[in-house]
N, C-alpha and C positions, 0 to 999 in steps of 0.2 A: 524506572529509567527516567532520567529527566532528558527533556530535549532543548536546545537552547535555542534562542531567538534567529541564531544565525542558521542552525540547523533546518529552521521552521521555513525561514527565507530563503533558503536553496530548495526545498521542495517547494515551495510555492511557485519559484521561478523556473525549475525544472518541469512542473506540473502544466505551467502556463506553456513552456516551450513546447512539450509534446504534443499538444492540441494546437500549435500554431500552424503557419504557411509554410515557414522555412524547412526544407526538409534537413538541410544539414543541422540547425538547431535540433529538430526533432529527434532526429538521430542519435545527436549528443545527450539528450534531455532523456530518452529510453536506455541508454548505458547508464547514467546516473540512479534513475530509478530501479532500473534492474539489479544493482550492485547493493542498493539498499532496500530493495522490498523484492527479495528471491519467494517464489510460490511452492516451490519443493515439490514440485510436479511438473505440469503443463508451464509453456512459455505463457505471458500475457500479452508480450509484444509478438508482431510478427518478423520485424529485423534483428533483434537482439533476445538470446533467450535469457530468461528468468528464472528457470526453473530449478538451478540448484545454488546454494548459499556461494558466492565468490570466495576462490580462493587467497586472491592477493587484492589488495588495495588500487582502487582505480586515481589517477589524478582528479582533483576537483570533485572528488565523492563528498556525498552529505558528512559523512563522519562515523557513521554508523551501517550494521546492516545485521538483520535477523538472524538468529542461528535454527529457530524452529517456527511452526505455523503458528502458534500459540502467542510467540513473542513477537511475531508479526502482525497480529491480530491487536496486541495490546499497542503496538508503535502506532498503527492506525488510529486504535481509540483515543490517541492523545492528539495526534495530528489534528480528529475531527474536533476535538474540544479546541485547542489551541486556535484554529484557521474555521470556525464556522460558518463564516460567510464567504469561502473563497470556492465558487463553482468547479474552478478546474480541477482543486486538491480533493475535493468530494467527488467527483466523475471518478476519477484516477483510483481515489482510496475505496470509493464501490464496488468498481471493480476487481481491484486486488481481493477485497474481503469476501468478494463473492467468490472466486476461485480459490480462495482459501478453506471457504467454510464449505464447498461442496466439493473439493477434492480431498478434505480431510476430516472432517465430521466425526469419523470415531474417536480420532487423537484429542477431541477437546473433553475438558470433566464434564460430569451434568451441571455443576455451578456454570462454567462457560456457557452451555449450550442454555443455560435458563437466563443467563445475561442477554446473549443474542437474542433471543425468543422475547425478552422486557423490553430490548429495544432502547440500551442504553445508547446507540448511536443517535445521528440525526434521523429526523421521519422517515426521509427520503431513501438513505441507507438502511433505515429498518424496513420500510417497503421491499426494498429489493433483496434483503436478506429471507426475509420471510417467505418469498415467493421458491425458494430454495430448500427451506427446511421441511 
């Protein structure tokens, strides 16, 4: 799955607004990120649930949504590779990966588990993931 520059910019902007001061911006960012990054279990956010994949697109969404935990991990990996020096994105992605791995570890293949252990993600993400494995 390829992610275009526009989608990466929208993710970066949403992550920035998610951790910003403006409550309305934060709520809108949660809505966009919840749509694009469902957890398939417990919600990551406090005001908007992203436990289930969305049934219909939301306006100004990023343009993709995961259909499984493994696909969501793959999207996260792409984002970390494309936006390696964006702390807000790393923070959001780290929390999302942690939620996915801790909730769905049995769903991952042996190869995927080994990839997670080897640390194909940035070092900070790798340390977070190792804490739960």
